[in-house]
C-alpha positions as CSV (number, residue, x, y, z in Angstrom):
1,M,-0.3,0.1,-0.2
2,S,1.5,3.0,-1.3
3,N,2.0,6.3,1.1
4,T,1.9,8.8,-1.5
5,V,-1.3,10.9,-1.4
6,K,-2.1,12.5,-4.4
7,E,-2.0,16.5,-4.2
8,K,-5.2,18.1,-4.9
9,H,-5.3,21.2,-7.8
10,I,-7.3,23.5,-6.8
11,F,-8.5,26.3,-9.0
12,T,-9.4,30.1,-8.1
13,V,-12.3,30.7,-9.4
14,S,-10.8,33.3,-12.5
15,E,-8.7,30.2,-13.7
16,L,-11.8,28.4,-13.2
17,T,-13.8,30.6,-15.7
18,K,-10.6,31.3,-18.4
19,Y,-10.0,27.7,-18.4
20,L,-13.8,27.4,-19.5
21,R,-13.8,30.4,-21.7
22,Q,-11.0,28.6,-23.8
23,I,-12.6,25.1,-23.6
24,L,-15.9,27.3,-25.3
25,E,-14.2,29.3,-27.7
26,N,-11.8,26.4,-28.9
27,S,-14.9,24.6,-29.2
28,F,-17.0,26.8,-30.8
29,P,-15.3,29.3,-33.1
30,A,-17.8,29.8,-35.7
31,V,-21.5,28.9,-35.0
32,W,-25.0,30.2,-36.3
33,V,-27.7,30.3,-33.9
34,E,-31.6,31.0,-34.8
35,G,-33.4,32.8,-32.5
36,E,-35.7,35.7,-31.3
37,I,-34.4,38.7,-29.9
38,S,-35.5,39.9,-26.9
39,N,-33.8,42.5,-23.9
40,F,-32.3,44.5,-26.6
41,L,-30.2,47.3,-25.7
42,R,-28.0,49.7,-27.5
43,H,-25.6,51.4,-25.3
44,S,-24.0,54.8,-25.6
45,S,-20.8,53.6,-26.8
46,G,-22.6,52.1,-29.9
47,H,-22.1,48.4,-28.7
48,M,-25.5,46.2,-28.6
49,Y,-26.5,43.9,-25.8
50,F,-29.8,41.4,-25.9
51,S,-30.5,37.8,-25.5
52,L,-31.5,34.7,-28.3
53,K,-34.2,32.9,-27.4
54,D,-36.5,30.1,-28.5
55,A,-39.2,28.1,-26.8
56,G,-36.6,26.3,-24.1
57,S,-33.8,28.6,-23.9
58,V,-32.1,31.9,-23.5
59,I,-28.7,32.8,-24.5
60,P,-26.9,36.4,-24.0
61,C,-25.1,38.5,-26.6
62,A,-23.4,41.1,-27.5
63,M,-22.9,42.7,-30.9
64,F,-19.6,45.2,-30.6
65,K,-20.1,48.6,-33.0
66,R,-17.5,48.1,-35.6
67,S,-19.9,44.8,-36.1
68,N,-22.9,46.2,-36.1
69,E,-22.4,49.2,-38.2
70,K,-22.7,46.9,-41.3
71,L,-26.4,45.7,-40.4
72,K,-28.7,47.0,-42.9
73,F,-32.1,46.5,-40.8
74,E,-32.7,48.1,-37.3
75,L,-32.9,45.5,-34.3
76,K,-35.6,44.9,-32.0
77,N,-37.1,43.2,-29.5
78,G,-39.2,40.0,-30.8
79,L,-37.5,40.0,-34.3
80,K,-36.3,36.2,-35.9
81,V,-32.8,36.2,-36.9
82,I,-30.0,33.7,-38.0
83,A,-26.7,35.3,-35.7
84,F,-23.1,34.4,-36.7
85,G,-20.3,34.2,-34.2
86,K,-18.4,32.6,-31.6
87,V,-19.0,31.4,-27.9
88,S,-17.1,33.1,-25.0
89,V,-17.4,33.7,-21.6
90,Y,-18.0,37.0,-19.5
91,E,-15.2,36.7,-17.0
92,P,-16.4,39.4,-14.4
93,R,-20.0,37.7,-14.4
94,G,-18.8,34.2,-15.0
95,S,-21.5,33.7,-17.9
96,Y,-21.4,32.5,-21.3
97,Q,-22.6,34.5,-24.1
98,L,-22.4,34.7,-27.9
99,I,-20.5,37.7,-29.9
100,I,-21.9,38.2,-32.9
101,E,-20.3,39.5,-36.0
102,E,-22.9,38.8,-38.7
103,M,-26.8,38.5,-38.4
104,E,-29.4,38.8,-41.1
105,P,-33.2,38.2,-40.4
106,K,-34.8,35.2,-40.4
107,G,-37.7,34.4,-43.5
108,I,-36.7,37.9,-44.7
109,G,-34.0,39.8,-46.8
110,A,-32.3,42.2,-44.4
111,L,-32.2,45.4,-47.0
112,Q,-36.2,44.2,-47.8
113,L,-36.6,44.2,-44.0
114,Q,-34.9,48.0,-43.9
115,F,-36.8,48.7,-46.3
116,Q,-40.2,48.3,-44.8
117,Q,-38.9,49.7,-41.3
118,L,-37.5,53.0,-43.1
119,K,-41.1,53.4,-44.8
120,E,-43.1,52.9,-41.7
121,R,-40.8,55.4,-39.8
122,L,-41.2,58.0,-42.1
123,A,-44.9,57.2,-43.1
124,R,-45.3,57.7,-39.3
125,E,-43.5,61.1,-39.4
126,G,-45.6,62.3,-42.3
127,L,-43.0,62.0,-45.3
128,F,-45.6,60.9,-47.3
129,D,-48.3,63.0,-46.6
130,P,-50.5,63.8,-50.0
131,S,-51.1,67.3,-48.4
132,H,-47.5,68.2,-48.6
133,K,-47.5,67.0,-52.2
134,V,-47.5,69.8,-55.1
135,P,-49.0,69.7,-58.4
136,I,-47.3,69.1,-61.4
137,P,-46.9,72.3,-64.0
138,H,-48.8,71.6,-67.0
139,L,-46.1,73.0,-69.7
140,P,-42.9,73.4,-68.1
141,T,-39.9,75.4,-70.1
142,R,-37.1,74.1,-68.2
143,I,-36.8,70.6,-66.5
144,G,-34.0,69.3,-64.2
145,V,-32.8,65.6,-64.3
146,V,-30.9,63.9,-61.4
147,T,-29.9,60.3,-62.7
148,S,-26.5,58.6,-64.4
149,P,-25.2,60.5,-67.7
150,T,-24.3,57.1,-69.3
151,G,-27.7,55.0,-68.1
152,A,-30.2,54.7,-70.6
153,A,-32.7,56.4,-68.5
154,I,-31.2,59.8,-69.8
155,R,-31.3,58.4,-72.7
156,D,-35.2,58.0,-73.0
157,I,-35.9,61.3,-71.3
158,L,-34.2,62.6,-74.1
159,N,-35.1,61.5,-77.0
160,I,-38.9,61.7,-75.5
161,A,-38.1,65.3,-75.0
162,R,-36.7,65.9,-78.7
163,R,-39.6,64.2,-79.8
164,R,-42.4,65.4,-78.4
165,F,-41.9,69.1,-77.7
166,S,-38.3,70.0,-78.4
167,N,-38.2,73.9,-77.0
168,V,-38.1,72.2,-73.3
169,E,-34.7,73.0,-71.8
170,I,-33.4,69.9,-70.1
171,L,-30.5,70.0,-67.5
172,I,-28.8,67.3,-66.2
173,Y,-27.1,66.8,-63.0
174,P,-24.9,64.2,-63.4
175,V,-24.8,61.3,-60.2
176,R,-23.6,57.8,-59.4
177,V,-27.4,55.7,-58.7
178,Q,-25.9,52.6,-57.2
179,G,-22.9,52.2,-54.9
180,D,-21.1,53.7,-52.3
181,G,-21.3,57.6,-52.2
182,S,-24.7,57.5,-54.5
183,K,-26.9,58.3,-51.9
184,D,-25.3,61.3,-51.0
185,E,-24.7,62.6,-54.7
186,I,-28.7,62.1,-55.5
187,A,-29.6,64.0,-52.2
188,A,-26.7,66.7,-53.3
189,A,-28.0,67.4,-56.4
190,V,-31.4,67.4,-55.4
191,R,-30.0,70.3,-52.8
192,H,-28.4,72.0,-55.5
193,F,-31.5,72.5,-57.8
194,N,-33.3,73.8,-54.9
195,K,-30.7,76.5,-54.7
196,L,-30.4,77.9,-58.1
197,N,-34.2,77.5,-58.1
198,N,-34.1,77.9,-62.6
199,I,-35.7,74.8,-62.8
200,D,-40.0,74.1,-63.1
201,V,-40.1,70.7,-62.6
202,M,-37.4,67.6,-61.3
203,I,-37.2,64.1,-62.3
204,V,-35.1,62.0,-59.9
205,G,-34.3,57.8,-60.9
206,R,-32.4,55.6,-62.8
207,G,-33.6,52.5,-65.1
208,G,-34.1,49.0,-63.4
209,G,-32.2,46.9,-61.6
210,S,-32.2,44.2,-58.2
211,L,-33.1,46.0,-54.9
212,E,-29.4,46.5,-54.1
213,D,-29.1,48.2,-57.4
214,L,-31.9,50.6,-56.9
215,W,-30.8,50.7,-52.9
216,A,-29.9,54.5,-53.1
217,F,-33.5,55.7,-53.5
218,N,-34.4,53.5,-50.4
219,E,-31.8,55.3,-48.1
220,E,-33.3,58.3,-45.5
221,V,-30.7,60.9,-46.9
222,V,-32.2,61.1,-50.1
223,A,-35.9,60.9,-49.3
224,R,-35.6,63.9,-46.7
225,A,-33.6,65.8,-50.0
226,I,-37.1,65.3,-52.1
227,Y,-39.1,65.8,-49.0
228,D,-37.6,69.4,-48.8
229,S,-37.3,70.2,-51.9
230,G,-39.6,73.3,-53.1
231,I,-39.4,72.3,-56.7
232,P,-42.1,69.6,-57.8
233,V,-40.2,66.6,-57.7
234,I,-41.1,63.4,-60.1
235,S,-39.9,60.1,-59.1
236,A,-39.0,57.6,-61.7
237,V,-36.9,54.6,-60.4
238,G,-36.8,51.1,-62.0
239,H,-39.8,49.3,-63.8
240,E,-43.3,49.5,-63.6
241,I,-43.1,46.7,-60.6
242,D,-40.3,48.5,-58.6
243,F,-41.4,51.0,-55.6
244,T,-38.9,52.6,-53.8
245,I,-39.1,55.2,-50.5
246,A,-38.4,57.8,-52.9
247,D,-41.8,57.1,-55.0
248,F,-43.4,57.2,-51.7
249,V,-41.9,61.1,-50.7
250,A,-42.5,62.4,-54.3
251,D,-45.3,64.6,-55.4
252,L,-45.7,62.0,-58.3
253,R,-44.5,58.7,-58.9
254,A,-43.6,57.9,-62.3
255,P,-43.3,54.0,-63.4
256,T,-40.0,54.2,-65.5
257,P,-38.0,57.4,-66.6
258,S,-39.5,57.3,-70.0
259,A,-43.3,57.7,-68.5
260,A,-42.0,60.3,-66.4
261,A,-40.8,62.6,-68.9
262,E,-43.8,61.5,-71.2
263,L,-46.2,62.9,-67.7
264,V,-44.2,66.4,-67.6
265,I,-43.7,67.0,-71.4
266,P,-46.6,67.2,-73.4
267,R,-46.7,66.7,-77.1
268,K,-46.3,69.8,-79.4
269,D,-48.8,68.8,-81.9
270,D,-50.9,68.5,-79.2
271,L,-51.0,71.8,-77.9
272,V,-51.3,73.3,-81.6
273,S,-54.1,71.3,-82.4
274,G,-55.8,72.8,-79.3
275,I,-54.8,75.7,-79.8
276,E,-56.2,75.9,-83.2
277,A,-59.2,74.4,-82.2
278,N,-59.5,76.7,-79.4
279,R,-58.9,79.6,-82.4
280,E,-61.8,78.4,-84.6
281,R,-64.3,78.1,-81.4
282,L,-63.7,81.6,-80.7
283,K,-64.1,82.6,-84.7
284,N,-67.3,80.7,-84.3
285,A,-68.3,82.4,-81.7
286,L,-67.6,86.2,-82.5
287,V,-69.6,85.1,-86.2
288,N,-72.9,84.3,-84.2
289,I,-72.5,87.4,-81.7
290,L,-71.9,89.8,-84.9
291,D,-74.9,87.7,-86.5
292,S,-77.0,88.3,-83.4
293,M,-75.7,92.0,-83.2
294,T,-76.7,92.5,-87.1
295,E,-80.0,90.9,-86.1
296,R,-81.2,93.1,-83.2
297,L,-79.7,96.1,-85.5
298,G,-82.0,95.6,-88.1
299,R,-85.0,95.1,-85.8
300,L,-84.4,97.9,-84.2
301,R,-84.0,100.2,-87.5
302,E,-87.4,99.3,-88.3
303,S,-88.7,100.0,-85.2
304,Y,-91.4,102.8,-84.9
305,A,-89.3,105.0,-82.3
306,L,-86.5,104.6,-85.0
307,K,-88.8,105.7,-87.8
308,Q,-90.8,108.6,-86.3
309,P,-88.6,109.6,-82.9
310,L,-90.3,113.2,-83.1
311,K,-94.1,111.8,-82.8
312,M,-92.9,109.5,-79.7
313,V,-91.8,112.8,-78.3
314,E,-94.9,114.4,-78.8
315,Q,-96.9,111.7,-77.3
316,Y,-94.4,111.7,-74.2
317,E,-95.1,115.8,-73.6
318,Q,-99.2,114.9,-74.1
319,M,-99.0,112.8,-71.5
320,I,-96.9,115.0,-69.2
321,D,-99.7,117.6,-69.6
322,D,-102.2,115.0,-68.9
323,F,-100.3,114.1,-65.7
324,R,-100.1,117.8,-64.7
325,K,-104.1,118.7,-65.5
326,D,-104.8,115.5,-63.1
327,M,-102.7,116.3,-60.5
328,A,-104.0,119.9,-60.0
329,I,-107.3,118.8,-60.2
330,R,-106.4,116.0,-57.4
331,I,-104.2,119.0,-55.8
332,D,-107.6,121.6,-55.7
333,H,-110.0,118.8,-54.4
334,L,-107.4,118.3,-51.4
335,V,-107.1,121.6,-50.7
336,K,-111.4,121.8,-50.3
337,M,-111.7,118.7,-48.1
338,R,-109.1,120.2,-45.6
339,G,-110.9,123.6,-45.3
340,E,-113.8,121.7,-45.1
341,N,-112.8,120.0,-42.2
342,F,-110.9,123.1,-40.5
343,N,-114.0,124.9,-40.6
344,L,-115.9,122.4,-38.7
345,L,-113.0,122.0,-36.2
346,S,-112.9,125.4,-35.8
347,Q,-117.0,125.3,-35.1
348,K,-116.9,122.5,-32.5
349,L,-113.9,124.4,-30.6
350,E,-116.1,127.5,-30.4
351,V,-119.0,125.7,-29.0
352,L,-116.8,124.3,-26.4
353,S,-114.9,127.3,-25.8
354,P,-115.2,129.1,-22.3
355,L,-115.4,132.2,-24.1
356,S,-118.8,131.5,-26.0
357,I,-120.2,130.7,-22.4
358,L,-119.0,134.0,-21.0
359,N,-120.6,135.9,-24.4
360,R,-123.5,134.9,-22.6
361,G,-123.7,136.2,-19.7
362,Y,-121.6,134.3,-17.5
363,S,-118.4,135.2,-15.7
364,V,-115.2,133.9,-14.5
365,T,-113.4,135.2,-11.1
366,A,-109.9,134.1,-10.0
367,R,-108.0,135.4,-6.9
368,I,-105.4,137.7,-7.9
369,S,-102.7,136.5,-5.2
370,D,-102.1,133.0,-7.1
371,G,-104.8,133.7,-10.1
372,K,-106.6,130.3,-9.2
373,I,-110.1,130.3,-10.4
374,V,-112.5,130.4,-7.5
375,K,-114.8,127.7,-7.8
376,D,-116.3,127.6,-3.9
377,I,-117.0,130.6,-1.5
378,S,-114.7,128.7,1.1
379,E,-111.8,129.6,-1.2
380,I,-112.1,133.5,-0.6
381,K,-112.1,135.5,2.7
382,V,-113.1,139.1,3.1
383,G,-110.2,141.1,2.1
384,D,-109.2,139.4,-0.9
385,D,-108.6,141.3,-4.3
386,V,-109.9,139.1,-7.0
387,E,-110.6,139.6,-10.7
388,T,-113.5,138.8,-12.9
389,K,-113.7,138.1,-16.4
390,L,-116.7,138.9,-18.4
391,G,-117.7,138.0,-22.2
392,K,-116.6,141.6,-23.2
393,G,-113.9,142.8,-20.3
394,K,-112.6,142.4,-16.9
395,F,-112.6,143.9,-13.6
396,I,-110.9,143.6,-10.3
397,S,-112.9,144.0,-6.8
398,R,-112.2,143.4,-2.9
399,I,-114.3,141.1,-0.8
400,E,-116.1,143.4,1.7
401,K,-118.4,140.5,2.7
402,I,-119.4,137.0,2.5
403,I,-122.5,135.7,2.8
């Protein structure tokens, strides 16, 4: 029996954590993991922290700034994704986690998801509001075009302009319509035309392509430049089935660049035909008016008033004499009636007058002190002076005795 005792190896917590970290990182240097995002947090440093979960488990995740800057969609809770990265251990907490380097949405492309997210956000902000859109001018004299100088779009626009109305001026602002920097060039072109303010309408677009090819017109910087434009903007991107964010923001969406040119440039021949038709209608209207006036003048020429104007004057003079005579009779009658009424009222007033009573032998006596008429013997006393009015004249007396 051996007396040798096997010596135990005791790990510190840090040593064990580092050891486990090495095992996990060496065992899972690169893995793809599918799950649903929860507990999402974007740190002020730019790093992202969240969890991936399924029906049975949850794993903490970290996606550092250098990796998440390449994302083409916005992370949020509830989004199902497929993540690529490596398993590691966060030593201060002793917990394992997934360090994610790449990520894509499950069941939908990253670009398509980014398109939907941006569309929803800009719609909430009101960038697609119809009340903000302005009408396209009917007959512009100068059109600005923001597109590639070498693409098919500009050739189509120029051919249509030359064929429909060669007098229209086309100003081209050449830009890249795909690839790095294209979104900034397109936005700068829209702002430049607004700064110059020397065009009537603007066409912004390019020919068809894949979603990736058209992506510059799905960028927020382009959408906001179009929204801020004081010049009406027609978006003409891709083919008829293609829709971009620029289409929703623009004042008018054209299915193709060629269609945009046809919408904004009328046919000169149609305009000339319209002018000729209006001229003919105006001519016919004037002829009809002249014919009507000639017919009316003829009727006036044959009228009695114009043939015998002096007789008309004599008739009116006779009518005036008749009115004057009738008015004199009416006034004389009215004066007589008013006179008779006046005499009748005078007679009635004479009858009711106190003077007529006095003429029949009666008298009226009043106190001199206050002029009050004496109606009762109690209203005077011995020594009062009174005035007595007769039918003709009056006299003053003093009361000597009351009986």
